[in-house]
N, C-alpha and C positions, 0 to 999 in steps of 0.2 A: 474404586474409591480414590486411588491415587490420582487418576485423571481429574476427578472432581476437586481434590485437594490442590493440585497444580493450577487448575483454572481459578480457584478461589484466592490463591496467594500470588497470582501473577497479574500483570497489567497488559491486557491484549493490545496488539498493535494492528493498525490497518494500513495496508499498502495499496494504493490505487495507481495503476499504470494507465496513462492516457496515450493511446496510439492505435494505429491500424493493426489488427491481429497478425497479419501476414508480413508486416514490415520487419526488416532485419534489426532495426533499432528497438522495436517493441520486444522482439524475441530475445534480444540481448538483456534487456531489463528484466524480463520474466525469468530467464536463466539465473541472473544474479540473485533474484529473490528466492527462487526455488531450490538452489543448491544448499541452502541452510535448513537444518531441522529446527523449525520454530512452530510447535504445535498450537500456540495461542495467537497465531498471526492470521489475519484475514487478508486475502489477496483478491483484488477486484480489477478486471480489465474494463476500462472506460473507452469504448471504441466509437462513441458517438451514435451507436445504433439504438434499436428499440429497448435493449436492456438498460442502457444509460438513461434513456427517456423515462423509463419506469422508475428507476432509482431517483431521478430528479424530482418526480412527483412526490416521492416519499421523504426524500432528504435533500434539502435545498443546496447543500454543499456541492452536489454533483453538477449543478448548472455551471459552475466555474471550473470544472475539471476538463482540461483539454491539452493537447500537445502545445508546447511553447516553441515558437519560431520554427514550426514544422517538424520538430523532433519529438519522439516519444518521451514522455515525461513521467517521473515518479513522484507521488505525493505520499509521504510517510507520516502517519498520524498516530498519536497515543494520548489517552486521557483527554480527548476532545481538543487537542492541540496538534497542528500540523507544522512540520518543518517546511522551509521554503522548497517549492518544487524544483526538481533538478533532472537533467538528462545525463549527467556526468556519472558514469559507472563507479568511479572511485569514491565519490561523495555518497552514493547510494550504499555502497559497501560499508562505509564507515557508519552511516545511520543505522544499517541493519545489524551491525556488530556491536553497537552500544548495549551495555548491560542495562536491562529494564529494571527500574526500582519496583519493589512490591508496592501495592496500593496502601494508602494510609488506613490504619485500623483504629 
């Protein structure tokens, strides 16, 4: 019941990492996201493969998700609004550490 209460009073965040799964820059972004306990966060790796093609058929946003200037890039979104995509670990860290306001009731 506490998990349901937490889910109903929080505002889930989506983090999409665009990059090659084995690349060191992609791995660094994934580590930055994963070292925090954020149970209401959804993490998706957009690697340009069949999984991303499937998501693109369902969610148009994924057609525009790609590495920028050849670097793995993070897209941090909440309440259907995305921050500017970034490859900078410090910026991603700040975005992930922001306190999420509860949804309007």
